[in-house]
N, C-alpha and C positions, 0 to 999 in steps of 0.2 A: 504494500500500500504506500502510495506517495502523498506528499503534502500537496493539497490543491491550492494553487496561487489565487490570491484575491485580485484578479485583473478584469479588465473590461472583456477580454476574450473569453474567460471562463464564465463570466456573468451572462454572456450571450448564449451559452450552451445550457445554462441553468434552467431547470424546470420546476423550481420551488413554487413559482406562481400558480401552477396548476394542482398543487398538492391539496388533498381533501382535509388535511389538518391545518392548513394555513387559514388563519382567522382575520377578522377585521383589524385587530390590533397590529398584526404583522403587516397587513396591507398599508395601514396608515403610517407605520414606521418604516415602510419600504424595506422590510427585512427579507432576506433570501440568501442564496449561496451559503447555506449553513455549513456545508462541508469544508468551506474555506474560512468563513467568518466566525463560526461558533454558534452557541446557543441563542435562542430567542430571548428577548427581554419580556415577552408576553406570556400570559398563562397559556399552557399547552393542553389541549384536549385532543387525544389521539383519535383521529377519524380515518386512519389509513395513511400509508406512506408510499411514495412513488420513487424513492431514491434508487431502487433497483432498476428502474427504467431510464434513469438519467444518463446521457452520454458521458458525463464526467465519471460515473461509476466505472465504466469499462476503461476509459482513458487513464484513470489514476488507480485502477485496481482497488476500488473501495469495496469493503465487505461488511459494512454496517448499514443500519437503517436509522431513521429519526435523528439525523445530525442536528436538527433544531433542538433536540433535547440533550444529546450526549456531547455535542461540541464538534469542533473541527476535526477533520481526519488528520492523523499524525503518522 
């Protein structure tokens, strides 16, 4: 597993915006790219996770889910 850079290029590949667990607070705070930036500052209610379908998962050999809860990939 590799560290995901917090760059414009990786942000363009990020699919956090379509996650069923992303809530209004995350939208208002423009939070996303959790695998690079770390946990959400919002209350998290798990409604499903799409990390496994993200192109960054394959590109950086990520093997976890809910980076919004567990923090950035290391």
